[in-house]
Each structure stands twice: as C-alpha cells, then as structure tokens.
C-alpha positions in Angstrom: 0.0 -0.1 0.2 2.8 2.3 0.8 4.5 1.3 -2.2 1.6 2.2 -4.5 1.0 5.5 -2.6 4.7 6.4 -3.2 4.2 5.4 -7.1 1.3 8.0 -7.2 3.2 10.7 -5.5 6.0 10.2 -7.9 3.8 10.2 -11.0 1.9 13.1 -9.9 5.1 14.9 -9.0 6.9 14.1 -12.2 3.7 15.3 -14.2 3.8 18.6 -12.0 7.4 19.2 -12.8 7.0 18.3 -16.6 3.7 20.7 -17.0 5.5 23.6 -15.3 8.5 23.2 -17.6 6.9 23.0 -20.8 3.8 24.7 -19.7 2.6 25.0 -23.6 -0.8 25.5 -24.4 -2.5 26.2 -27.8 -3.2 29.9 -28.1 -5.5 31.7 -30.8 -3.8 31.6 -34.2 -3.0 34.6 -35.9 -4.5 35.4 -39.2 -2.4 36.6 -42.2 -4.2 38.3 -45.0 -2.4 39.0 -48.2 -3.2 42.3 -49.9 -4.6 42.1 -53.2 -5.3 38.4 -52.8 -8.0 36.5 -51.3 -5.3 33.8 -49.8 -5.2 33.8 -46.2 -2.9 31.9 -44.0 -2.5 31.2 -40.4 0.3 31.3 -37.9 -0.1 28.9 -35.0 0.8 30.3 -31.7 1.6 28.6 -28.3 1.5 30.1 -24.7 4.7 29.2 -22.7 5.2 30.5 -19.2 2.0 32.9 -20.0 3.8 34.4 -22.8 2.9 33.9 -26.5 5.5 32.2 -28.9 5.4 30.7 -32.3 7.8 28.2 -34.1 10.2 29.8 -36.5 8.9 27.3 -39.3 5.5 29.1 -39.4 7.7 31.9 -41.1 8.4 29.5 -43.7 5.0 28.2 -44.0 3.1 31.6 -44.4 6.0 34.1 -45.6 7.7 31.3 -48.0 10.7 32.1 -46.2 13.5 31.1 -48.7 16.2 30.4 -46.0 16.0 29.5 -42.4 19.5 28.3 -41.1 20.7 28.1 -37.7 24.8 28.8 -37.4 25.8 27.5 -34.1 29.5 28.7 -34.8 28.2 32.3 -35.3 25.4 31.7 -32.7 22.7 33.0 -34.7 19.4 32.2 -36.7 19.2 33.3 -40.3 15.7 34.1 -42.0 15.2 35.2 -45.4 11.9 36.9 -45.9 11.0 38.9 -49.0 14.7 38.4 -50.2 16.0 40.2 -47.2 17.8 38.2 -44.3 17.0 38.8 -40.8 20.1 37.7 -38.4 18.7 36.5 -34.8 21.0 36.1 -32.0 20.4 32.4 -30.4 18.9 32.5 -27.0 18.3 36.3 -26.9 15.8 38.9 -27.8 18.0 40.6 -30.5 17.6 40.6 -34.4 19.8 42.3 -36.5 18.8 43.7 -39.8 20.8 45.8 -42.5 23.3 46.7 -39.4 20.5 47.7 -37.2 20.0 45.8 -34.1 16.1 45.1 -32.9 14.7 43.8 -29.6 11.7 41.6 -29.4 11.7 41.8 -25.7 11.5 38.0 -24.8 14.4 35.5 -25.7 14.0 33.1 -28.2 14.7 29.3 -27.4 15.1 25.7 -28.7 12.5 23.2 -27.9 11.1 20.2 -29.5 13.6 20.3 -32.4 12.4 23.8 -33.5 13.2 27.7 -32.3 10.7 29.5 -30.8 10.2 33.4 -31.1 8.0 35.6 -29.3 4.8 37.2 -30.8 6.4 40.2 -30.1 8.4 39.6 -33.1 5.2 39.4 -35.4 3.5 42.5 -33.9 6.3 44.8 -33.7 9.5 43.6 -35.2 8.5 42.3 -38.7 6.3 45.6 -39.3 9.3 47.8 -38.0 11.6 45.7 -40.4 9.3 45.6 -43.6 6.9 49.0 -42.8 5.6 49.1 -46.5 5.1 45.2 -46.6 3.6 44.2 -43.1 1.3 45.4 -40.7 -0.2 44.1 -37.4 -3.9 45.2 -36.9 -5.7 45.9 -33.9 -7.9 42.6 -34.4 -5.1 40.5 -34.0 -4.5 39.9 -37.6 -1.6 40.8 -40.1 -2.0 42.4 -43.3 1.1 41.7 -45.8 2.2 41.9 -49.3 2.1 38.5 -51.1 5.2 36.6 -51.3 6.8 34.5 -54.1 7.1 30.9 -53.5 10.9 30.5 -54.2 11.1 26.7 -53.3 12.2 24.1 -55.5 9.1 22.4 -56.9 9.9 21.9 -60.6 13.1 19.7 -61.8 13.9 19.2 -65.6 16.1 16.3 -66.3 17.7 16.5 -69.7 18.7 12.8 -71.1 21.7 13.7 -73.4 21.5 13.1 -77.2 18.7 10.9 -78.6 17.0 10.1 -82.1 19.4 10.7 -85.0 22.4 11.7 -82.4 23.5 8.6 -80.5 25.9 10.8 -78.4 29.0 8.7 -77.2 29.1 4.9 -78.4 31.0 2.0 -76.5 31.5 -1.4 -77.4 28.0 -2.6 -76.9 26.0 0.5 -76.2 25.0 4.1 -77.2 25.0 7.3 -74.9 21.6 8.1 -75.6 20.3 4.9 -74.3 21.8 4.7 -71.1 20.8 8.7 -70.5 17.3 8.0 -71.1 17.2 4.9 -68.7 19.1 6.9 -66.0 16.5 9.8 -66.5 13.5 7.7 -65.8 15.1 6.1 -62.8 16.0 9.4 -61.5 12.9 11.0 -62.0 10.8 8.2 -59.8 13.5 8.4 -57.1 13.3 12.4 -57.0 9.4 12.4 -56.9 9.6 9.8 -54.4 12.0 11.5 -52.0 11.2 15.1 -52.5 7.5 15.8 -51.7 5.6 18.2 -53.8 8.3 18.5 -56.4 7.4 17.8 -60.1 10.3 16.2 -62.3 9.8 16.7 -66.3 12.0 15.4 -68.9 13.1 17.1 -72.2 12.7 13.8 -73.9 11.0 10.6 -72.8 11.6 8.6 -75.8 14.4 7.9 -78.5 13.8 11.3 -80.2 16.0 14.1 -81.1 15.6 17.6 -79.2 17.9 20.5 -80.2 20.0 21.8 -77.6 18.3 25.2 -77.4 14.9 23.4 -77.1 16.0 21.6 -74.1 16.8 24.7 -72.3 13.7 26.6 -73.7 11.5 23.7 -72.4 13.0 24.1 -68.8 12.5 28.0 -68.9 8.7 27.4 -70.3 8.1 25.1 -67.5 9.4 27.7 -64.8 11.9 25.0 -63.7 13.8 25.5 -60.5 16.8 23.2 -61.4 18.1 21.7 -64.9 20.3 18.5 -64.7 21.6 17.5 -68.1 22.7 13.6 -68.0 25.4 12.4 -70.3 28.0 9.7 -70.5 31.6 10.5 -71.4 34.0 9.4 -74.3 37.7 9.4 -74.6 40.3 8.3 -77.2 42.3 6.4 -74.7 40.3 3.5 -73.6 41.7 3.5 -70.0 40.2 6.7 -68.9 37.3 6.5 -66.7 35.5 8.5 -63.8 32.8 10.9 -63.2 32.8 14.6 -63.5 30.1 17.5 -63.0 30.2 20.7 -65.2 28.4 23.9 -64.6 28.2 26.8 -67.4 31.4 29.2 -67.6 34.2 29.4 -70.0 36.2 26.1 -69.9 39.5 26.6 -67.9 41.2 23.5 -68.8 42.2 21.5 -71.6 40.3 18.5 -70.6 37.3 20.6 -70.1 37.3 22.2 -73.5 37.6 18.6 -75.0 34.5 17.4 -73.2 32.8 20.9 -74.1 33.7 20.4 -77.6 32.2 16.7 -77.7 29.1 17.6 -76.5 28.6 20.7 -78.3 29.4 18.9 -81.6 25.8 18.1 -82.0 25.2 21.4 -83.4 27.5 21.1 -86.3 26.5 17.3 -87.0 22.9 17.3 -86.2 21.5 21.0 -86.0 22.3 22.7 -89.3 26.4 23.3 -89.2 27.7 26.6 -89.1 24.5 28.5 -89.3 23.0 26.5 -86.4 26.1 27.5 -84.1 25.2 31.3 -84.8 22.1 30.8 -83.3 23.8 30.0 -80.0 24.6 33.3 -78.4 28.2 34.2 -77.5 29.1 32.6 -73.9 30.5 35.8 -72.8 27.2 37.9 -73.9 25.4 35.1 -71.6 27.5 35.3 -68.7 27.0 39.2 -68.9 23.4 38.6 -68.6 22.5 39.5 -65.0 19.9 36.9 -64.5 21.9 34.2 -65.5 25.0 35.3 -63.7 22.9 35.2 -60.5 22.8 31.3 -61.4 26.5 30.4 -61.7 27.1 30.5 -58.1 24.2 28.2 -57.1 24.9 26.1 -60.1 28.5 25.8 -59.0 27.2 24.8 -55.3 24.7 22.2 -56.9 27.6 20.8 -59.0 29.6 20.3 -56.1 27.1 18.5 -53.9 26.1 16.1 -56.6 29.7 15.1 -57.4 30.5 14.8 -53.8 27.6 12.6 -53.5 28.4 10.3 -56.6 31.8 9.9 -55.0 30.6 8.4 -52.2 28.8 5.3 -53.9 30.1 5.1 -57.1 33.7 3.7 -56.4 35.1 5.3 -59.4 37.8 8.0 -60.1 36.7 11.6 -58.9 37.3 13.8 -61.9 35.9 16.9 -59.9 33.6 19.7 -60.8 34.5 21.6 -63.6 33.5 24.4 -65.9 32.6 24.6 -69.5 30.5 26.3 -72.0 28.0 23.8 -72.9 25.5 24.9 -75.3 22.7 22.8 -73.6 23.3 25.0 -70.4 23.3 28.4 -72.2 20.2 30.6 -71.6 18.8 28.2 -68.7 17.7 30.7 -66.1 17.8 28.4 -63.0 20.8 26.7 -61.5 22.1 24.2 -64.1 24.5 21.3 -64.4 25.8 18.8 -66.7 26.8 15.3 -65.3 29.2 13.0 -67.1 28.2 9.5 -65.2 31.1 7.7 -66.6 33.3 6.9 -69.8 31.3 4.9 -72.1 34.8 4.2 -74.2 36.1 2.2 -71.0 34.8 -1.2 -71.2 34.8 -1.8 -67.5 32.9 1.6 -66.9 30.5 0.6 -69.8 29.5 -2.3 -68.1 28.7 -0.6 -65.2 26.8 2.0 -66.8 24.6 -0.8 -68.4 24.2 -2.6 -64.9 20.7 -1.5 -63.1 22.1 -1.9 -59.5 24.8 0.5 -60.5 22.4 2.9 -62.2 20.2 2.9 -58.9 23.5 3.9 -57.1 24.0 6.7 -59.4 20.6 8.0 -59.1 20.6 7.8 -55.3 23.8 9.7 -55.3 22.1 12.6 -57.5 19.0 12.7 -55.4 21.1 12.8 -52.1 23.0 16.0 -53.7 19.8 17.5 -54.8 18.3 17.2 -51.5 21.2 18.6 -49.9 21.3 21.6 -52.2 17.3 21.8 -51.9 17.6 22.2 -48.1 20.2 24.9 -48.4 18.3 26.6 -51.2 14.8 26.4 -49.7 
C-alpha cells in the first residue's frame, strides 16, 4: 500500500514538473491576410509560461521564407523574408537587420527540435523591418504583401542526345540509351524522395531534341533546377571516372575537350555553322544578369552532386569543372551537366549498363539535390 502511494506521488510529482517545465497550451492563431489577394494563412501560436510564442517554421510556411538556417558557430539564426535576411542571436531577444539591432523583448529558445520566437516579433519587429509590406492590426491579424514561393518545386532532367544523335558510343551501347534509362530512374526517385516536387524530362523517348529547345523547355516550365545527364568518351580506353560541370568558360584542356564533344551535336545534327550562330556568344550570356546570378548556385549544386556521387560510385573523382555547354546556355535556373562515366572504357560501360549501378548513381544524385534543396529552400 505504501509502495503504491509512493508510486502515485512520484507520478504526480513528475507530471507537475513536466507541466511546469513545458507549460505549453495552444493559443489563438494569428490570421495573415495578403493584399490584393483572397489568400489567407494562419500562424499557429503557443503559450509558454504565460507568454505567446510561435515556431520559426511558421515564417517559412506563411511568408515562404526562402532560407531558415541555424549557425551554431556564429550563434545566430538566419531567416530570409522578401529576399532580405534577418539575423537572430540565439537564446536572446535581439535581431539584426541591415546593420541595425532590434529587441523583441523575450528570448528566443530551442525546444522540440525547433526555435520559438515571441509574438512580439510578429507584432512589432516584422512591421518595423518591413513597414511597407507588413502591418499588425488591432484585431490580431496581419496584413502583408503577397510573397513569391521560391522553393524548388520543378526539376527538369535532360537525357543527353537521342534520335539521330546517338551521342558517344561504347563497345555494346549508345549514350542516348543509357541517359534515357537514367533519367527515368532518377525521375522516379526524386519524386518519391522530394514531396511536392514535379520532375519533367526534355525527352521521354528516343527522339532528337535540339540543345536550344531543351533549355527553352526548362524555362517555359519555370523549372527551378536543370540537370543534363551524359556519358563521357575519350580516345584512350583506359580513362574513366565521373565529373560534373556548370556553365562558364572552360579553363582546362580536358574541359574544353568535353565541351567540344557535347557541343558537336550542333554542327553534326542541327545545321552546321549556321546553327552555331543561333547560340549566343558565351560572354554575352555570362554578362546577362539573370544567368550570372545562377552561376554560384549552379556551382554549389554541381559540388553537392559530385560529392554524393563519389560516396557510392567507387570510381575516379574527376571533379567539378566549368565549360561552355550549349545545352546549359540560356537556362534561367541553377543548371549542371553530369558525365556519369566513360562509355569508351569497357569496365565502366558494363557498370553504366548495370541496373544496380544505375540505381546507385541515381540515389547519389538525389542526395546531392536534396542537400542543395535544403540549403536553397
């Protein structure tokens, strides 16, 4: 009997401590109304020790915050809204915006795998930081300018070559067939692993598609990523390995050789020298502000994909390189070209035709894309 009583007391004491420690109860959600739109959203709030808070993830859900990242080394939480970054000092009540410090009264804190900010951040701080875009109303609602959702939702995969253009040829296979097989495998895996992401192909059968039309398709679909899939070739049958490219001027002899190989389709199958004129000069494209903004992100995407491929492929790492591929020119989104291996190397060709190896490569690319998406989103 005494033992049972002690057990009840212990249980009640534990519950009391737990409740006093957490003391979280649901509170009234805050409605956000977007100007010039019928769209409405709600920020869920909680009451902790009689103070209203909300999870920082609500900013991403409601304001499409493109970037929320915790940096323990710099002791800050970065939140990007309306393409502007707010730096919040961890476990404090201070935020920095454009070099100016702002106090939101109560400390932010970490609990249940998320950071919480006081409601004062919504009522006073955000309207102060964005006076022309956000207003907190007396009826406990927020009026705000509509925001663009910049999260990665559409990915275009480009199986290299096709139709009358076989691409590189090996002892028993053609590049155009391997790239199409890989595109289908990768499409299925990306759609399975990335919720809400649509994956489109520049070609879904053995047909010829010009390099310009591949990029044009991605632009027309308002794609957020463009990944061109290829197999490499070399005069030396012993050369093998994987390399990933992003658009820029080729800065090595090897990069120029790959660039010439992949761009030769224009001369061979798109009309020769006259067709080449249709592809704008690379320097003019690099000068285009829109595409120049994508170069750093393309480089980052290439690095993440290449790094992931090296973890599972057990082949030679030929690195991330720059080249002026026609198929990447004019793409207004982060874009890369992946050379999955040398079809002219007998051993590597066998691997490229092996379904298990194809799945390993696809899994690696998915991991690279997921890593990039987490940073980008």
